[in-house]
C-alpha positions as CSV (number, residue, x, y, z in Angstrom):
1,M,-32.2,-22.3,2.7
2,S,-31.0,-25.9,2.3
3,R,-27.5,-26.8,1.0
4,N,-29.3,-28.2,-2.1
5,L,-29.9,-24.8,-3.5
6,S,-26.4,-23.9,-3.2
7,S,-24.8,-27.0,-4.7
8,S,-26.6,-26.2,-7.9
9,Y,-23.8,-23.9,-8.8
10,S,-20.3,-23.6,-8.4
11,P,-18.4,-21.3,-6.5
12,A,-16.5,-19.8,-9.5
13,E,-20.1,-19.3,-11.0
14,A,-21.3,-17.2,-7.5
15,W,-18.0,-15.4,-7.6
16,A,-18.1,-14.2,-11.3
17,A,-22.1,-13.5,-10.9
18,L,-21.9,-11.3,-7.6
19,A,-18.2,-10.1,-6.4
20,P,-17.9,-7.6,-9.3
21,V,-21.6,-6.0,-8.5
22,L,-21.3,-6.0,-4.9
23,A,-17.7,-4.5,-4.7
24,G,-17.3,-0.9,-4.0
25,Q,-14.4,-0.7,-6.7
26,P,-12.8,-3.3,-9.1
27,R,-10.4,-4.5,-6.4
28,V,-9.9,-7.5,-4.3
29,R,-7.6,-8.6,-1.6
30,L,-6.0,-12.0,-1.1
31,S,-5.0,-13.6,2.0
32,K,-2.0,-15.9,1.9
33,D,-1.7,-16.7,5.6
34,S,-5.0,-18.8,5.3
35,G,-7.7,-15.8,5.7
36,K,-5.7,-14.7,8.7
37,T,-5.1,-11.0,7.1
38,Y,-5.7,-9.4,3.8
39,P,-2.9,-7.2,3.3
40,Q,-2.6,-4.2,1.2
41,R,0.2,-5.9,-0.8
42,Y,-2.0,-8.3,-2.2
43,E,-4.4,-6.2,-3.7
44,R,-5.5,-7.2,-7.4
45,N,-7.7,-6.3,-10.0
46,L,-11.2,-7.9,-9.3
47,T,-12.0,-10.4,-12.1
48,E,-14.5,-12.9,-12.8
49,T,-12.2,-15.8,-12.4
50,L,-12.1,-17.3,-8.9
51,P,-8.9,-16.7,-6.8
52,S,-7.2,-19.7,-5.4
53,F,-6.9,-17.9,-1.9
54,P,-9.6,-16.4,0.4
55,A,-10.5,-13.2,-1.3
56,A,-12.1,-10.1,0.0
57,V,-13.5,-7.4,-2.1
58,R,-13.0,-3.6,-1.2
59,I,-16.0,-2.5,0.3
60,F,-15.5,1.3,-0.7
61,G,-14.5,3.1,-4.0
62,K,-12.0,5.7,-4.9
63,D,-14.7,8.2,-4.4
64,G,-15.1,7.2,-0.8
65,T,-19.0,5.6,-1.4
66,C,-20.3,2.1,-1.6
67,A,-22.5,0.2,-3.7
68,A,-23.8,-2.5,-1.0
69,I,-24.0,-2.5,2.7
70,F,-21.9,-5.6,4.1
71,L,-23.4,-7.0,7.3
72,D,-21.0,-9.6,8.7
73,F,-22.2,-11.8,11.4
74,D,-19.4,-13.2,13.4
75,S,-20.0,-16.8,15.0
76,S,-17.0,-16.3,17.2
77,V,-18.6,-13.6,19.3
78,A,-21.5,-15.7,20.6
79,G,-22.0,-18.8,18.8
80,V,-23.9,-19.9,15.4
81,D,-27.4,-19.9,17.3
82,W,-26.9,-16.3,18.0
83,V,-25.7,-15.7,14.7
84,Q,-28.8,-17.3,13.2
85,A,-31.0,-15.3,15.7
86,D,-29.5,-11.9,14.4
87,V,-29.8,-12.8,10.7
88,R,-33.4,-13.9,11.2
89,A,-34.0,-10.4,13.0
90,V,-32.1,-8.3,10.6
91,Q,-34.0,-10.1,7.6
92,T,-37.2,-9.3,9.1
93,W,-36.3,-5.6,9.5
94,L,-35.0,-5.5,6.0
95,H,-38.6,-6.9,4.9
96,S,-40.6,-4.4,6.8
97,V,-38.5,-1.4,5.1
98,G,-39.2,-3.1,1.7
99,A,-35.6,-4.1,1.2
100,R,-34.1,-7.2,-0.7
101,W,-30.8,-8.7,0.2
102,I,-28.5,-11.2,-0.3
103,E,-27.3,-14.1,2.1
104,D,-24.3,-16.5,2.2
105,Y,-22.6,-18.5,5.2
106,S,-19.4,-19.7,5.8
107,P,-18.3,-23.2,6.7
108,N,-17.8,-21.8,10.3
109,G,-21.2,-20.6,11.0
110,G,-20.8,-16.8,10.0
111,R,-23.1,-15.3,7.9
112,H,-23.3,-12.4,5.6
113,V,-25.8,-10.3,4.3
114,Y,-25.7,-8.0,1.5
115,I,-27.9,-4.9,0.6
116,P,-27.3,-3.9,-2.8
117,L,-27.7,0.0,-3.5
118,A,-28.9,1.4,-6.6
119,Q,-27.5,4.8,-5.5
120,R,-24.1,4.8,-4.2
121,V,-24.2,6.2,-0.5
122,T,-21.0,7.8,1.3
123,F,-18.6,6.3,3.7
124,S,-20.1,8.5,6.7
125,E,-23.7,7.3,5.7
126,A,-22.8,3.4,5.4
127,R,-20.9,3.7,8.6
128,D,-23.8,5.5,10.7
129,L,-26.3,2.6,9.4
130,V,-24.1,0.0,10.3
131,E,-23.2,1.1,13.7
132,A,-26.8,1.6,14.4
133,L,-27.4,-1.8,13.3
134,G,-24.8,-2.6,15.6
135,T,-26.4,-1.6,18.8
136,R,-29.2,-4.1,17.8
137,Y,-27.5,-6.8,16.6
138,R,-24.7,-8.5,18.8
139,T,-23.0,-10.8,16.6
140,L,-22.8,-7.9,13.9
141,D,-19.0,-7.1,13.1
142,K,-18.9,-3.2,12.4
143,T,-15.3,-2.8,11.6
144,P,-15.6,-3.7,7.7
145,H,-17.6,-0.4,7.1
146,Q,-15.4,1.6,9.9
147,N,-12.4,1.8,7.6
148,L,-12.7,3.6,4.3
149,L,-9.0,2.4,3.1
150,H,-8.9,-1.2,4.5
151,G,-12.7,-2.0,4.7
152,C,-13.2,-5.5,2.8
153,M,-15.1,-8.5,2.9
154,R,-15.6,-11.8,1.5
155,T,-18.3,-12.5,-1.2
156,P,-20.3,-15.7,-2.4
157,G,-17.9,-18.2,-3.9
158,S,-14.6,-16.9,-2.1
159,P,-12.7,-19.7,-0.5
160,H,-12.7,-20.0,3.1
161,K,-9.8,-20.2,5.4
162,R,-11.2,-23.7,7.0
163,G,-11.7,-25.1,3.6
164,G,-14.6,-25.0,1.5
165,H,-16.2,-21.9,0.1
166,Q,-18.8,-19.0,0.9
167,Q,-22.1,-20.7,0.0
168,L,-25.3,-18.6,-0.9
169,A,-28.4,-19.4,1.0
170,M,-30.5,-18.9,-1.9
171,S,-30.2,-19.6,-5.4
172,L,-28.0,-18.0,-7.4
173,S,-30.4,-17.0,-9.9
174,M,-32.2,-14.9,-7.0
175,A,-29.3,-13.5,-5.9
176,Y,-28.1,-12.2,-9.3
177,D,-31.6,-10.6,-9.6
178,I,-31.3,-8.9,-6.5
179,A,-27.6,-7.7,-7.6
180,R,-29.0,-6.7,-10.9
181,R,-32.2,-4.8,-9.3
182,P,-30.8,-3.1,-6.2
183,N,-32.8,-1.3,-3.9
184,S,-33.9,2.1,-4.8
185,A,-32.9,5.3,-3.1
186,A,-36.4,5.3,-1.5
187,V,-35.4,2.2,0.5
188,W,-32.6,3.8,1.5
189,T,-34.2,6.2,2.8
190,A,-37.0,4.1,4.6
191,M,-34.1,2.4,6.1
192,T,-32.2,5.4,7.8
193,K,-35.8,6.5,8.8
194,D,-36.7,3.6,10.6
195,I,-33.3,3.5,12.7
196,A,-33.0,7.3,13.0
197,A,-32.8,7.2,16.8
198,E,-30.1,4.7,16.9
199,I,-28.2,6.7,14.4
200,K,-28.6,9.8,16.2
201,A,-27.2,7.4,19.5
202,V,-24.4,6.6,17.7
203,R,-23.3,9.9,16.4
204,A,-23.7,11.3,20.0
205,L,-21.5,8.5,21.2
206,R,-18.7,9.5,18.8
207,Q,-18.7,12.9,20.5
208,E,-18.2,11.6,24.1
209,E,-15.1,9.2,22.9
210,T,-11.8,10.2,22.5
211,F,-10.9,10.7,19.0
212,T,-7.8,8.3,18.2
213,P,-7.0,7.7,14.5
214,A,-4.1,6.1,13.2
215,A,-2.0,9.6,13.9
216,A,-3.6,10.5,16.7
217,N,-1.0,8.6,19.4
218,A,1.9,10.0,17.9
219,P,3.9,12.7,19.1
220,V,3.1,16.2,17.6
221,I,5.4,16.9,15.0
222,D,6.1,20.4,13.4
223,Q,4.8,20.8,10.2
224,P,7.7,20.8,7.6
225,V,7.7,23.5,4.9
226,G,5.8,22.8,1.9
227,R,3.7,19.7,3.6
228,M,0.3,19.0,5.3
229,S,0.2,18.3,8.5
230,R,-0.1,14.6,9.5
231,A,-3.5,15.1,11.2
232,M,-5.0,16.6,7.8
233,Q,-3.5,13.9,5.5
234,V,-4.9,11.5,7.7
235,L,-8.3,13.2,7.5
236,A,-8.3,13.2,3.7
237,Q,-7.4,9.4,3.5
238,T,-9.7,8.1,6.1
239,G,-12.6,10.2,6.3
240,L,-12.4,10.1,10.0
241,Y,-12.4,13.4,12.3
242,D,-13.2,14.7,15.8
243,T,-16.9,15.7,15.7
244,N,-16.1,18.0,18.6
245,Q,-13.9,19.8,16.1
246,Y,-15.8,19.5,12.8
247,A,-19.5,19.7,13.1
248,S,-20.1,17.8,9.9
249,D,-18.5,16.6,7.0
250,S,-18.4,20.0,5.3
251,D,-16.2,21.8,8.0
252,A,-14.0,18.8,8.1
253,R,-13.2,18.8,4.1
254,Q,-13.0,22.7,3.8
255,A,-10.2,22.1,7.0
256,V,-8.4,19.7,4.6
257,I,-8.6,22.3,1.6
258,V,-7.3,25.2,4.0
259,S,-4.3,22.9,5.0
260,A,-3.8,21.7,1.3
261,A,-3.7,25.5,-0.1
262,A,-1.5,26.4,3.0
263,A,1.1,23.6,2.5
264,G,1.7,24.9,-1.3
265,L,-0.4,22.0,-3.3
266,E,-2.3,23.4,-6.4
267,L,-5.8,22.7,-7.2
268,V,-4.8,20.1,-9.8
269,D,-2.9,18.0,-6.9
270,V,-6.1,17.7,-4.9
271,E,-8.1,16.9,-7.6
272,R,-5.6,14.2,-8.9
273,R,-5.5,12.8,-5.2
274,M,-9.2,12.8,-5.2
275,L,-9.8,11.0,-8.5
276,Q,-6.8,8.4,-8.2
277,G,-8.2,7.4,-4.8
278,T,-5.1,8.8,-2.9
279,W,-7.8,11.0,-0.4
280,P,-10.9,8.6,-0.6
281,G,-12.0,10.4,2.6
282,L,-12.0,13.9,1.0
283,A,-13.7,12.3,-2.0
284,S,-16.3,11.3,0.4
285,F,-17.2,14.4,1.6
286,Y,-18.0,15.7,-1.9
287,A,-19.9,12.5,-2.9
288,R,-23.2,14.0,-1.5
289,Y,-23.1,16.0,-4.8
290,A,-23.8,14.4,-8.3
291,A,-20.9,13.3,-10.1
292,R,-21.0,16.4,-12.5
293,H,-21.0,19.0,-9.4
294,R,-18.2,17.6,-7.6
295,L,-15.2,19.3,-8.8
296,P,-16.9,22.6,-9.4
297,S,-17.6,22.5,-5.7
298,L,-14.1,21.3,-4.8
299,R,-13.2,24.6,-7.1
300,R,-15.4,26.6,-5.1
301,D,-13.8,25.3,-1.7
302,W,-10.5,25.9,-3.1
303,M,-11.1,29.7,-3.9
304,S,-12.5,30.2,-0.4
305,A,-9.6,28.4,1.2
306,L,-7.2,31.1,-0.7
307,S,-9.5,33.8,0.1
308,Y,-9.1,33.0,3.9
309,L,-5.5,32.3,3.9
310,S,-5.0,35.7,2.2
311,K,-6.9,37.5,5.0
312,N,-4.6,35.8,7.3
313,K,-1.2,36.9,6.2
314,A,-0.4,37.9,9.4
315,K,-0.3,34.3,10.7
316,N,1.6,33.0,7.6
317,A,5.2,34.9,8.2
318,P,6.6,35.9,4.9
319,N,9.5,33.6,5.2
320,N,7.7,30.6,5.7
321,N,7.4,29.4,2.0
322,V,4.0,28.1,2.0
323,R,3.8,28.1,-1.6
324,R,6.7,25.7,-1.9
325,S,6.0,22.8,-3.6
326,P,5.8,19.6,-1.3
327,T,7.8,17.3,-3.9
328,S,10.5,20.1,-3.5
329,Q,13.8,18.8,-2.3
330,P,14.9,19.9,1.2
331,P,16.7,23.6,1.3
332,T,20.0,22.1,2.2
333,Q,21.3,18.8,2.5
334,A,23.1,17.4,5.3
335,A,26.4,18.6,6.5
336,G,29.6,17.2,5.4
337,V,30.7,14.4,7.8
338,K,33.3,16.2,9.9
339,R,34.8,13.2,11.1
340,S,35.9,12.2,7.7
341,P,38.7,13.4,5.8
342,S,38.1,17.1,4.6
343,N,40.4,17.1,1.6
344,L,38.4,14.3,-0.5
345,N,38.1,14.7,-4.1
346,T,34.4,14.5,-4.7
347,D,34.6,13.3,-8.3
348,A,37.0,10.4,-7.3
349,E,34.8,9.6,-4.4
350,H,32.0,9.1,-6.4
351,R,33.8,7.4,-8.9
352,F,35.1,5.0,-5.8
353,I,31.3,4.4,-4.7
354,R,30.2,3.3,-8.1
355,T,32.9,0.9,-8.1
356,W,32.2,-0.2,-4.6
357,R,28.4,-0.8,-5.9
358,S,29.7,-3.0,-8.6
359,A,31.5,-5.1,-5.5
360,L,28.4,-5.3,-4.0
361,R,26.5,-6.4,-6.8
362,I,29.1,-9.4,-6.9
363,R,29.1,-10.2,-3.2
364,E,25.4,-10.3,-3.1
365,A,25.5,-13.7,-4.0
366,R,26.6,-14.6,-0.5
367,Y,23.2,-13.2,0.8
368,Q,20.8,-15.0,-1.3
369,E,17.0,-14.4,-0.3
370,S,16.7,-15.1,3.2
371,R,15.1,-12.3,5.4
372,T,18.4,-11.8,6.8
373,G,20.3,-11.6,3.7
374,M,17.8,-9.3,2.3
375,A,17.9,-7.0,5.1
376,R,21.8,-6.8,5.0
377,R,21.6,-6.3,1.3
378,M,19.0,-2.9,2.1
379,V,21.7,-2.0,4.9
380,L,24.4,-1.8,2.4
381,R,22.5,0.0,0.1
382,A,21.8,2.4,2.7
383,L,25.4,3.0,3.1
384,G,25.7,3.4,-0.1
385,E,23.3,6.2,-0.1
386,A,24.5,7.8,2.6
387,A,28.1,8.0,0.9
388,H,26.7,9.5,-2.3
389,M,24.9,11.8,-0.3
390,T,28.1,13.2,1.2
391,A,30.2,12.5,-1.7
392,S,32.6,10.5,0.9
393,R,33.6,6.9,1.4
394,F,33.4,7.8,4.9
395,V,29.7,7.2,6.6
396,E,28.6,8.6,10.1
397,F,24.8,8.3,9.5
398,G,24.0,6.7,13.0
399,V,21.7,3.3,12.9
400,R,18.7,5.4,13.4
401,S,19.0,7.5,10.3
402,I,19.9,3.9,8.5
403,A,17.0,2.4,10.2
404,V,14.6,5.0,8.5
405,A,16.2,4.4,5.2
406,T,15.8,0.7,5.4
407,G,12.5,0.8,7.3
408,L,14.2,-1.9,10.0
409,D,14.3,-1.1,13.5
410,H,17.6,0.7,14.8
411,T,18.6,-2.3,16.9
412,T,18.5,-4.6,13.9
413,V,20.2,-2.2,11.8
414,G,23.0,-2.2,14.4
415,L,23.0,-6.0,14.7
416,H,23.5,-6.3,10.9
417,L,26.5,-3.6,10.7
418,R,28.1,-5.7,13.2
419,E,27.9,-8.8,11.2
420,L,28.7,-6.9,8.0
421,R,31.9,-5.5,9.5
422,A,32.9,-8.9,11.0
423,E,32.9,-10.7,7.6
424,K,35.9,-11.9,5.9
425,D,37.1,-9.1,3.3
426,P,33.9,-6.9,4.4
427,L,32.6,-4.2,2.0
428,V,32.5,-1.9,5.4
429,A,34.9,-1.4,7.9
430,L,34.6,0.4,11.3
431,V,36.9,3.0,11.3
432,E,36.0,4.9,14.9
433,E,33.4,3.5,17.5
434,A,30.6,5.9,18.3
435,R,31.5,8.5,21.2
436,G,28.8,10.7,22.6
437,T,26.2,11.8,20.2
438,K,28.7,10.7,17.7
439,G,27.6,7.8,15.5
440,D,30.1,4.8,14.5
441,L,32.1,6.1,11.5
442,Y,32.2,3.7,8.7
443,M,34.4,3.5,5.4
444,L,33.1,1.7,2.3
445,T,35.8,-0.5,0.9
446,V,36.4,-2.7,-1.9
447,P,37.6,-6.4,-1.0
448,E,41.1,-7.1,-2.8
449,E,39.4,-10.6,-3.9
450,L,36.5,-8.4,-5.9
451,K,38.7,-5.1,-6.7
452,I,39.6,-6.3,-10.0
453,A,36.2,-7.7,-11.1
454,A,34.4,-4.7,-9.5
455,E,36.8,-2.2,-11.4
456,D,36.4,-3.9,-14.7
457,A,32.5,-4.2,-14.5
458,T,30.3,-1.4,-16.0
459,W,29.1,1.1,-13.7
460,R,25.6,0.6,-13.2
461,K,23.6,4.0,-14.4
462,G,21.2,5.6,-12.3
463,K,20.7,6.2,-8.5
464,V,21.5,3.9,-5.8
465,H,18.2,3.6,-3.3
466,A,17.9,2.4,0.2
467,L,14.2,1.2,0.8
468,R,11.9,3.7,-0.8
469,P,8.8,4.0,1.2
470,V,6.4,2.6,-0.9
471,F,8.5,-0.8,-0.4
472,R,7.7,-0.9,3.3
473,E,4.1,-2.1,2.1
474,L,5.1,-4.2,-1.2
475,G,7.9,-5.8,0.5
476,L,11.8,-6.2,-0.1
477,P,11.4,-8.9,-2.9
478,A,9.4,-6.3,-4.8
479,A,12.0,-3.4,-4.2
480,F,15.1,-6.0,-5.5
481,V,13.0,-6.7,-8.4
482,Y,12.0,-3.2,-9.4
483,E,15.4,-1.9,-8.9
484,A,16.5,-4.8,-11.7
485,L,14.1,-3.4,-13.8
486,E,15.1,0.0,-13.4
487,H,18.5,-0.6,-14.6
488,S,17.5,-2.7,-17.6
489,P,15.2,-2.0,-20.7
490,A,13.6,-5.2,-20.3
491,M,14.2,-8.3,-18.7
492,P,12.8,-11.9,-18.8
493,T,11.7,-13.5,-15.6
494,L,14.8,-16.0,-15.7
495,E,17.2,-13.0,-16.2
496,I,15.5,-11.3,-13.1
497,V,16.1,-14.0,-11.0
498,R,19.8,-13.8,-11.9
499,A,20.0,-10.3,-11.4
500,T,18.2,-10.1,-7.9
501,R,19.4,-13.5,-6.5
502,L,16.1,-14.5,-5.6
503,S,14.4,-17.5,-5.9
504,R,12.1,-18.2,-9.0
505,S,9.1,-18.3,-6.9
506,A,9.9,-15.0,-4.8
507,V,10.4,-13.0,-8.1
508,H,7.2,-14.4,-9.4
509,E,5.1,-13.2,-6.6
510,A,7.0,-9.8,-6.4
511,L,6.1,-9.4,-10.1
512,E,2.7,-10.1,-9.3
513,V,2.5,-7.6,-6.6
514,L,4.3,-5.1,-9.1
515,T,1.9,-5.8,-11.7
516,A,-1.2,-5.4,-9.8
517,W,-0.1,-1.9,-8.6
518,N,1.0,-1.1,-12.4
519,L,4.4,-0.6,-11.3
520,V,5.6,-3.0,-14.0
521,A,4.1,-4.5,-17.1
522,R,5.0,-7.5,-19.6
523,D,5.5,-6.8,-23.4
524,V,4.6,-9.6,-26.0
525,G,8.0,-10.9,-26.0
526,R,7.4,-11.7,-22.3
527,A,10.0,-9.4,-20.9
528,W,9.4,-7.1,-17.9
529,S,10.1,-3.3,-17.8
530,V,9.0,-0.5,-15.6
531,V,5.9,1.7,-16.2
532,T,7.3,4.9,-15.7
533,T,4.3,6.6,-15.4
534,T,3.3,5.3,-12.4
535,S,4.6,7.4,-9.3
536,L,6.2,5.3,-6.5
537,S,5.9,8.8,-4.2
538,Q,2.2,8.7,-4.7
539,L,1.8,5.2,-4.2
540,A,3.5,5.6,-1.0
541,E,1.0,8.7,0.1
542,Q,-2.2,6.1,-1.2
543,F,-0.7,3.4,1.0
544,G,-0.1,5.5,4.1
545,V,3.4,4.4,4.7
546,L,4.8,8.0,4.8
547,E,2.9,8.3,8.1
548,G,5.0,5.3,9.3
549,V,8.1,6.8,8.3
550,A,7.2,10.2,9.9
551,A,6.1,8.2,13.2
552,Q,9.8,6.5,13.1
553,V,11.6,9.7,12.4
554,Q,9.8,11.6,15.5
555,R,10.2,8.5,17.8
556,Y,14.2,8.6,17.0
557,R,14.0,12.3,17.5
558,T,12.7,11.8,20.9
559,D,15.5,9.0,21.5
560,R,18.1,11.9,20.7
561,I,16.6,14.4,22.8
562,I,16.6,12.0,25.9
563,W,20.3,10.9,25.1
564,R,21.7,14.5,24.9
565,E,19.8,15.3,28.3
566,W,21.5,12.2,30.0
567,L,25.0,13.2,28.5
568,A,24.3,16.8,29.4
569,K,24.1,15.6,33.1
570,N,26.8,12.7,33.3
571,V,29.3,13.8,31.0
572,T,31.5,17.0,31.4
573,T,32.1,18.0,28.0
574,V,30.3,17.4,25.2
575,V,31.8,18.6,22.0
576,E,29.0,18.2,19.5
577,L,25.4,17.6,20.5
578,L,24.2,16.1,17.4
579,S,25.9,13.6,14.7
580,P,25.8,15.6,11.3
581,G,23.3,14.1,9.2
582,E,21.3,12.3,11.8
583,D,18.4,14.6,11.0
584,Y,18.5,14.2,7.5
585,P,14.9,13.6,5.8
586,W,15.9,9.8,4.1
587,E,12.1,9.7,2.9
588,M,12.9,12.6,0.5
589,F,16.6,11.8,-0.6
590,E,16.5,10.5,-4.2
591,G,20.3,9.4,-4.4
592,P,23.2,11.1,-6.4
593,P,22.1,13.3,-9.1
594,D,21.4,12.0,-12.5
595,E,24.6,13.8,-14.0
596,W,26.4,11.5,-12.3
597,S,25.6,8.8,-14.4
598,L,26.7,10.7,-17.6
599,S,30.1,12.2,-16.1
600,D,31.0,8.6,-14.9
601,M,30.3,7.0,-18.3
602,A,32.4,9.9,-19.8
603,F,35.1,9.2,-17.4
604,R,35.3,5.3,-18.0
605,Q,35.3,5.9,-21.7
606,S,38.2,8.3,-21.4
607,A,40.1,6.4,-18.9
């Protein structure tokens, strides 16, 4: 169509009319790096207001289905002329099967074709169709429909990375009519029937290919008691599976259900993960049923899984605790730090650590908001967390354990520790350097210049945290802002700026990120507070960041094995093969117990 048609409406009107109808769920991702990436942290609720950044709507819903097929023809593959030829060819095919479509184009020559559907289709069905069409049309990008968790695309009206917007190649009234009167189930059947041979071919190709999902390349990790295997969690999230191992979606979903039951989850836990969008892959396997039949079908599968497990008790040893809750704490905490004094008074140590935390809050003004400064603040928090864990101001958790706690690389942690201990009047002092498998031994210190202020300051209630897994995705500024709000009933923006030592723009962006995921909310008095009903651990599972934590832990375990082998060959005597605490599961630690807040306050009042 000519540009005259597209100029009769504004981009905002096109966005408001079409984005909510085409999206698989009312969520949109913004690109703040000029269209290069659309990260999960910048996902927002989809509204009719046109975003100021390039914006891509989510293709699939929480139930693993989509309301439209998104065909993205990329001009970078073979040029604009080839894109136009492919678009004309696909439109001819759509017309032959009785389908209607919406078309738009980008300032760089790329084109999108949207096929609205009256009856939502599953992730597997949509992927089969798009991959089959990809064998016909060279410039068709299949990836948006190959990723259930992150598949997204710009819709008409969205800003473009090169300036301008996605422009309709038809009138807005025509496009809106197609969106409001989508293609019937009969049209979908005609589409899939016409390219049945290509669909069969792409399915056969998958069976020949080596299956490599996100977790497939990672080393094999023994499944912890009370947890599903990483492979099953990835399957539940992504809906991707090895067709040589599971013949159908039904087989794959039953494998997930058996794994969940064996790991100690309850049926309500699985239902919640499906309904909240944590496991859209598993939800997509049930989307073939009418909505009212999906949960009853899940319950039938659950009973079958329990029956299967009860018949295989011999394989489940009596002591493996398969019914243990996956959210339970580890059976034992890390052993005491052997190189620190053994006669420390536990109560006195916890009180000292809290005073040290007060000194840390005062000293943080030195680090401000630079990336390096925020990382050092997090390393110090990790040391405080480790100190509370062992009830000692002496910390011998190696750089790899602290790396897991902070989401940093262990070499970066080592650099920050060297800089921190070299500061004038440091908060940490090196007591003994690493030897063999033993890590550096650090001691928390309260500098003389801060001692009076730190001792007079009110101890902060609650737990000390390093970087909780969810903030690996949401970012360090969001972690500091959330922490500040955790320790205050409500705070206005300016007070958050003062408490976090971040710039006002960084705080605003962090609040925007936290609000988008319902972690904080603003009251009528314009003060911010934490939404206590939103679970950080559930969001971390939804984001898939726990997989990253597990991969980092396994990588460091492998490093330790290699190091121990080297020591065994090159060192005559190795007194201890592993530093205490090195294998502690940081991602499960929640800080000092709540009762310390109460006992501390009572102690301060009586002192």
